[in-house]
C-alpha positions in Angstrom: 32.4 -26.6 17.3 28.7 -25.8 16.8 27.1 -24.2 13.8 25.1 -21.1 14.1 22.2 -19.6 12.1 23.1 -16.2 13.3 26.3 -14.9 14.8 26.4 -15.2 18.5 27.9 -12.5 20.8 29.8 -13.5 23.9 28.5 -11.7 26.9 30.3 -11.8 30.3 31.2 -9.5 33.1 34.8 -9.3 31.9 36.3 -8.6 28.5 36.1 -11.7 26.3 37.1 -13.1 22.9 33.8 -13.6 21.1 35.5 -15.1 18.1 33.6 -16.1 14.9 30.3 -16.3 16.7 26.8 -15.6 15.4 25.4 -13.9 18.4 26.7 -14.1 21.9 27.2 -16.2 24.9 25.7 -15.0 28.2 26.8 -16.4 31.5 25.9 -16.2 35.2 29.6 -16.7 36.0 32.2 -14.0 36.6 34.6 -15.8 34.2 35.8 -15.4 30.7 34.1 -17.3 27.9 35.9 -17.7 24.6 35.2 -19.1 21.2 37.5 -19.0 18.2 35.8 -21.0 15.5 32.3 -21.2 14.1 30.7 -23.2 11.3 27.3 -22.6 9.8 25.3 -24.5 7.3 22.7 -22.6 5.4 20.4 -24.8 3.3 18.4 -22.6 1.1 15.4 -23.2 -1.3 13.3 -20.3 -2.4 12.8 -18.1 0.7 13.1 -21.0 3.1 16.3 -21.4 5.0 17.4 -24.2 7.3 20.4 -23.1 9.4 22.6 -25.4 11.5 25.2 -23.8 13.9 28.3 -25.2 15.4 30.8 -23.4 17.8 33.5 -24.4 20.2 33.4 -22.8 23.6 36.0 -22.3 26.4 34.9 -21.1 29.8 33.6 -22.1 33.2 31.6 -25.2 34.0 28.6 -23.2 35.1 25.5 -23.0 32.9 25.7 -20.5 30.1 23.5 -19.5 27.2 23.6 -18.4 23.6 21.7 -15.4 22.3 21.0 -15.2 18.5 18.9 -12.7 16.5 16.4 -14.5 14.3 13.9 -13.0 11.8 10.7 -14.8 13.1 9.4 -16.4 16.3 10.6 -20.0 16.4 8.6 -22.8 17.9 9.7 -26.2 19.2 9.0 -27.9 15.9 11.3 -25.4 14.2 14.3 -26.4 16.4 16.2 -29.6 16.8 19.7 -30.7 18.0 22.0 -32.8 15.8 25.0 -35.0 16.6 28.2 -33.1 17.1 29.8 -35.0 14.1 27.3 -33.6 11.6 29.9 -31.1 10.4 32.8 -33.6 10.0 31.6 -34.9 6.6 30.8 -31.6 5.0 34.0 -30.0 6.3 36.2 -32.8 5.1 34.5 -32.9 1.7 35.0 -29.2 1.0 38.3 -28.6 2.8 41.4 -27.6 0.9 43.2 -30.8 -0.2 46.8 -31.9 -0.9 47.3 -34.4 -3.7 50.4 -36.3 -4.9 51.6 -37.4 -8.3 54.6 -39.3 -9.6 56.2 -38.7 -13.0 56.1 -41.9 -15.0 59.1 -43.4 -16.8 59.7 -41.0 -19.7 60.9 -43.9 -21.9 57.9 -46.0 -21.3 55.9 -46.5 -24.5 52.2 -47.1 -23.8 50.8 -50.1 -25.6 48.6 -48.1 -27.9 51.7 -46.1 -29.0 53.5 -49.4 -29.8 50.5 -50.6 -31.8 50.5 -47.3 -33.6 54.1 -47.8 -34.7 53.2 -51.2 -36.3 50.2 -49.8 -38.1 47.6 -50.9 -35.6 44.8 -48.4 -35.0 45.5 -46.2 -31.9 43.2 -46.1 -28.9 42.2 -42.8 -27.4 43.1 -42.0 -23.8 40.2 -42.1 -21.4 38.4 -38.8 -20.9 37.2 -37.5 -17.5 33.9 -35.7 -17.0 33.9 -32.4 -15.2 31.7 -32.4 -14.0 11.0 -12.3 38.0 9.8 -8.6 37.6 7.3 -8.7 34.8 9.0 -9.0 31.5 6.8 -6.2 30.1 8.5 -3.8 32.6 11.5 -4.0 30.3 9.5 -3.9 27.1 10.4 -7.6 26.6 7.9 -10.3 25.6 8.5 -14.0 25.9 7.1 -15.3 22.6 7.8 -19.0 23.2 9.5 -21.2 25.7 10.5 -24.9 25.2 13.3 -27.4 25.7 15.3 -29.2 23.0 18.1 -31.6 24.0 20.5 -29.9 26.4 19.0 -26.4 25.6 16.3 -24.5 27.5 15.1 -22.1 24.9 13.3 -18.8 25.2 12.2 -16.7 22.2 12.1 -12.9 23.0 10.9 -9.8 21.4 11.9 -6.3 22.6 10.7 -2.8 22.2 14.1 -1.3 22.7 17.6 -2.4 23.1 18.1 -0.9 26.5 15.1 -2.9 27.8 16.5 -6.1 26.4 19.9 -5.4 28.0 18.2 -4.7 31.3 16.1 -7.9 31.0 19.2 -10.0 30.5 20.9 -8.4 33.5 17.9 -8.7 35.7 17.8 -12.4 34.8 21.3 -12.8 36.2 23.2 -12.8 32.9 26.4 -10.7 33.1 26.8 -8.9 29.9 29.4 -6.4 28.7 28.9 -2.7 29.0 27.5 -1.0 25.9 25.7 -4.1 24.7 22.6 -2.1 23.9 24.0 -0.2 20.9 25.0 -3.5 19.3 21.5 -4.9 19.9 19.7 -1.8 18.7 19.8 -2.5 14.9 18.2 -5.9 15.4 15.5 -4.5 17.7 14.8 -1.7 15.2 14.4 -4.4 12.5 11.9 -6.1 14.8 14.0 -9.3 14.9 13.4 -11.8 17.7 16.0 -13.1 20.0 16.7 -16.8 20.4 18.1 -17.5 23.9 19.3 -21.0 24.4 20.5 -21.8 28.0 22.8 -24.8 28.1 23.2 -27.4 30.8 27.0 -27.7 30.8 26.8 -31.1 32.6 25.5 -32.6 29.3 28.2 -31.5 27.0 31.7 -32.7 26.1 35.1 -31.1 25.4 37.3 -31.4 22.3 41.0 -32.0 22.2 41.7 -28.3 22.7 39.6 -28.1 25.9 36.7 -26.4 24.2 33.1 -27.5 25.0 31.4 -29.3 22.1 27.8 -28.2 22.1 25.2 -30.1 20.1 24.6 -28.3 16.8 21.3 -26.5 16.8 19.2 -26.5 13.6 16.3 -24.3 13.0 14.3 -23.1 10.0 12.6 -19.9 8.9 11.3 -17.9 6.0 13.2 -14.8 4.8 13.6 -13.1 1.5 17.2 -12.2 2.3 19.9 -14.6 3.2 21.8 -12.9 5.9 24.1 -13.9 8.7 24.2 -11.4 11.6 27.8 -11.2 12.7 27.9 -7.8 14.4 26.9 -9.0 17.8 30.0 -11.2 17.9 32.2 -8.2 17.8 31.0 -6.4 21.0 33.9 -7.6 23.1 36.1 -9.5 20.7 39.8 -9.2 21.4 41.2 -11.4 18.7 40.6 -12.9 15.2 37.4 -14.8 14.6 37.3 -17.7 12.2 34.1 -18.4 10.4 33.2 -21.0 7.8 29.8 -20.9 6.1 28.5 -23.8 4.0 25.6 -22.9 1.7 23.6 -25.6 0.0 21.3 -24.6 -2.8 19.6 -26.6 -5.6 21.3 -24.8 -8.4 23.6 -21.9 -7.4 26.9 -21.0 -6.0 26.8 -18.2 -3.4 29.0 -15.2 -2.5 28.7 -12.2 -0.3 26.8 -9.1 -1.7 28.3 -6.5 0.7 32.0 -7.6 1.0 34.7 -8.3 -1.5 34.8 -11.9 -2.7 38.1 -13.7 -3.6 38.9 -17.2 -4.5 41.7 -19.0 -2.6 44.7 -19.5 -5.0 44.5 -23.1 -6.2 46.4 -25.6 -8.4 49.7 -24.6 -6.7 52.6 -27.1 -6.8 54.3 -27.3 -3.5 57.4 -29.0 -2.1 57.2 -32.4 -0.4 57.8 -30.9 3.0 54.3 -29.4 2.9 52.9 -32.8 3.7 54.3 -32.5 7.3 52.5 -29.2 8.0 49.7 -28.8 5.5 47.5 -27.0 8.0 50.1 -24.4 8.7 50.9 -24.0 5.0 47.2 -23.4 4.2 46.7 -21.0 7.1 49.6 -18.9 5.8 48.2 -19.0 2.2 44.8 -18.0 3.5 46.2 -15.2 5.7 48.2 -13.7 2.8 45.2 -13.9 0.5 43.1 -12.0 3.1 45.9 -9.5 3.6 45.9 -8.7 -0.1 42.2 -7.7 0.3 42.9 -5.6 3.4 41.5 -8.5 5.5 37.9 -7.5 4.5 37.2 -10.3 2.1 35.2 -13.5 2.1 37.2 -16.3 0.6 35.6 -19.0 -1.6 37.3 -22.3 -0.9 34.9 -24.7 -2.6 31.9 -24.7 -5.0 30.8 -28.1 -6.4 27.8 -30.3 -7.0 27.1 -32.6 -4.0 27.0 -35.8 -6.1 30.6 -35.9 -7.0 34.2 -34.8 -6.0 37.6 -35.1 -7.7 39.7 -36.0 -5.8 37.5 -37.2 -2.9 39.0 -37.0 0.6 35.7 -38.5 1.8 32.7 -39.8 -0.2 30.2 -37.2 -1.6 27.3 -36.1 0.5 24.6 -38.8 0.8 20.8 -38.3 0.8 21.0 -38.9 4.6 23.4 -36.0 5.0 21.2 -33.6 3.1 18.1 -34.8 5.0 19.9 -34.1 8.4 20.9 -30.6 7.2 17.4 -29.6 6.2 16.2 -31.4 3.1 13.5 -33.1 5.2 11.9 -29.6 5.6 12.7 -28.2 2.1 11.6 -31.3 0.2 9.1 -32.9 2.6 11.1 -36.1 2.3 10.4 -38.9 4.8 13.3 -40.7 6.4 13.2 -44.5 6.8 13.2 -46.1 10.2 16.9 -46.7 11.2 18.2 -50.2 11.1 20.3 -49.5 14.2 20.5 -46.7 16.8 23.5 -45.2 15.1 23.2 -45.9 11.4 20.1 -45.2 9.3 20.0 -47.0 6.0 21.7 -45.1 3.1 23.4 -46.0 -0.1 26.7 -47.7 0.5 29.6 -45.3 0.5 32.5 -45.9 -1.9 36.1 -45.7 -0.9 38.0 -42.3 -1.0 39.0 -41.4 -4.5 35.9 -42.6 -6.2 33.5 -40.3 -8.0 30.0 -41.9 -7.7 26.9 -40.1 -8.8 23.5 -40.4 -7.2 21.8 -38.1 -9.6 18.1 -38.8 -9.8 18.4 -42.1 -7.9 15.1 -43.1 -6.2 15.2 -44.4 -2.7 14.0 -43.8 0.9 14.7 -40.1 0.5 13.0 -39.7 -2.8 14.8 -38.7 -5.9 18.2 -37.5 -4.9 19.1 -34.5 -7.1 22.4 -32.7 -6.8 22.7 -29.5 -4.7 25.5 -27.0 -5.0 27.8 -26.8 -2.0 29.6 -23.5 -1.5 32.2 -23.1 1.2 33.0 -19.5 2.3 35.7 -18.7 4.8 36.7 -15.4 6.5 38.8 -14.4 9.5 38.0 -11.1 11.0 38.0 -8.7 14.0 36.1 -5.5 14.9 38.3 -3.4 12.6 37.6 -5.4 9.4 33.9 -6.4 9.7 31.2 -3.8 10.5 28.1 -5.2 8.8 26.3 -8.5 8.8 27.1 -10.9 5.9 24.5 -10.9 3.1 24.7 -13.6 0.5 23.6 -13.7 -3.1 23.6 -16.2 -6.0 26.6 -16.2 -8.3 27.7 -17.7 -11.6 29.4 -21.1 -11.8 33.1 -21.2 -11.6 35.9 -23.7 -12.3 39.3 -24.0 -10.7 41.6 -26.5 -9.1 40.9 -29.3 -11.6 43.2 -31.9 -13.2 43.2 -34.3 -16.1 43.4 -38.0 -15.5 47.2 -38.0 -15.8 47.7 -35.3 -13.2 48.2 -32.5 -15.7 46.4 -29.4 -14.5 43.5 -28.1 -16.6 44.0 -24.6 -15.3 47.1 -22.5 -14.7 48.2 -21.9 -11.1 45.7 -19.7 -9.4 43.4 -19.6 -12.4 39.6 -19.4 -11.9 37.2 -19.1 -14.8 33.4 -19.1 -15.5 31.9 -22.4 -16.6 28.5 -24.0 -17.0 29.0 -26.1 -13.9 30.6 -25.4 -10.5 33.8 -27.3 -10.1 36.1 -25.1 -7.8 38.3 -26.4 -5.0 41.5 -25.5 -3.1 43.9 -28.1 -4.5 47.6 -28.3 -3.8 50.0 -30.7 -5.5 53.2 -32.5 -4.6 54.9 -33.8 -7.7 57.7 -36.4 -7.6 59.8 -35.7 -10.7 61.4 -38.7 -12.5 64.7 -39.6 -10.9 65.4 -42.9 -12.5 67.5 -43.8 -15.5 66.7 -42.2 -18.9 67.8 -44.7 -21.6 66.0 -43.6 -24.7 66.1 -40.9 -27.3 63.4 -38.2 -27.0 62.1 -39.0 -23.5 58.6 -37.8 -22.9 58.3 -36.0 -19.5 55.2 -34.7 -17.9 53.1 -37.9 -17.7 51.9 -38.3 -14.1 50.3 -41.1 -12.2 50.5 -43.2 -9.0 53.7 -44.2 -7.2 56.1 -46.7 -8.8 55.0 -50.2 -8.3 51.5 -49.2 -7.4 50.1 -48.1 -4.0 47.9 -45.3 -2.8 48.4 -41.6 -3.6 48.6 -39.3 -0.6 45.5 -37.2 0.0 45.2 -34.8 2.9 42.6 -32.2 3.7 43.2 -29.1 5.9 40.8 -29.0 8.9 40.7 -27.3 12.3 42.1 -24.2 10.6 41.2 -21.8 13.4 43.8 -23.7 15.5 46.5 -24.2 12.8 49.9 -22.8 13.6 50.2 -19.4 11.9 53.2 -17.4 10.7 55.5 -20.4 10.6 55.7 -21.0 6.8 57.4 -18.8 4.2 55.4 -19.5 1.1 58.2 -18.6 -1.4 60.2 -21.4 0.1 57.7 -24.1 -0.4 55.6 -23.1 -3.4 57.1 -24.2 -6.7 54.4 -22.5 -8.9 54.8 -18.8 -9.7 51.9 -16.7 -8.3 52.4 -13.0 -9.0 49.4 -11.9 -7.0 51.1 -13.0 -3.8 54.6 -12.2 -5.0 55.7 -15.8 -5.3 58.4 -16.1 -8.0 58.2 -19.9 -8.3 61.0 -22.4 -8.6 62.6 -24.2 -11.5 61.6 -27.7 -12.3 64.3 -30.1 -11.0 66.6 -31.9 -13.3 65.2 -35.3 -14.3 67.0 -38.6 -14.5 70.0 -40.1 -12.7 73.4 -38.7 -13.4 
């Protein structure tokens, strides 16, 4: 997958599936090009935005190109390629997660309780923080031309959409009929067109056979934070999956021109969900979208970058933020790498820890927290007719837990707070099934597995390719959730018979 600053439109001579793409692919081949998943990181500070784009691609081995509308003329110093794994960390950190708790012995008397019974002062439980012909013949002008990585890049401006369409065809790019109407709004807005031709010999394929293009990162000034998705719908013939990560110094973001919904969180699920968590989450996501007539953008995560709870991977490091654009936004200087693969950075803790790097000085300067928002939508030409416009939004909390595994919010509850702490969190609970040999057993105290060991922690990834329509939510969700028509299930009987 490759992130995109603007939505790409797939252009070929035959109908194609331009799925979740910020612009379009254009090809000199009479073959079908497809894409079903896109990720975009928007790092925003003031009016400055650094955008990183990632898409997967399926098609012929001939060279192809991407066309993206951008607000300004980009120059070589504005564009760079990143390693394909740059999205793995931010995806895993913000992805919906599955956690696991075991009910503790209901007859166990904690030491401080025993001391209390003998008159010794009690100790409080620990508290957790929340924390060719002349170009001008077509009315097209080549504003810039340069090479970055495997991309040969041309920046174009156009006087009219028909001229731009003709220029692309004259330069041997086979594009779909009626492309000009889709290009017209961007031409009228005097936007430029970023055309990145790819040498297919230099790219790899993922496990699904999709070409893995190096993510492209570029920066620009713009008062409005907008993601142009309309071009990707010219010849789409299926659902498009789009995940947008927005990093901002202080604020969570949401869309200004589409309904916003939060993914239902803090749901207790049956143990079988661990075998097919991706399919479970895809079904939950699809039913959530269906309740909003498939026209919503779903918030899946909003949290400070310096912590997580629970942590499927460590929080974002200064080096991660530097790679995604903080070098431009803060003017930070990166240290010389100690090895070709690994630049120096603070040591990462094991999963499950909640370290904080707030204000820590180092090679990247003072590392202040950013807010990471993860937005997810799945759309087609019937449900999305406008570009996505983003705006700042108030902090929200949901999907939290106390230290003993007891939820701090009701199933599906999301509420305002002073700090963003929202995540998609799903819980497997193992109810006590051992002997109960005391009067007045105390149930509902949760912790790790009997005898110690690690709790299970999964995160849902590659959701565009997750099996869909295979899970009946009412059969696997124990929590009642009226908004999706889930009646819930009774708590199982505790104790051995």
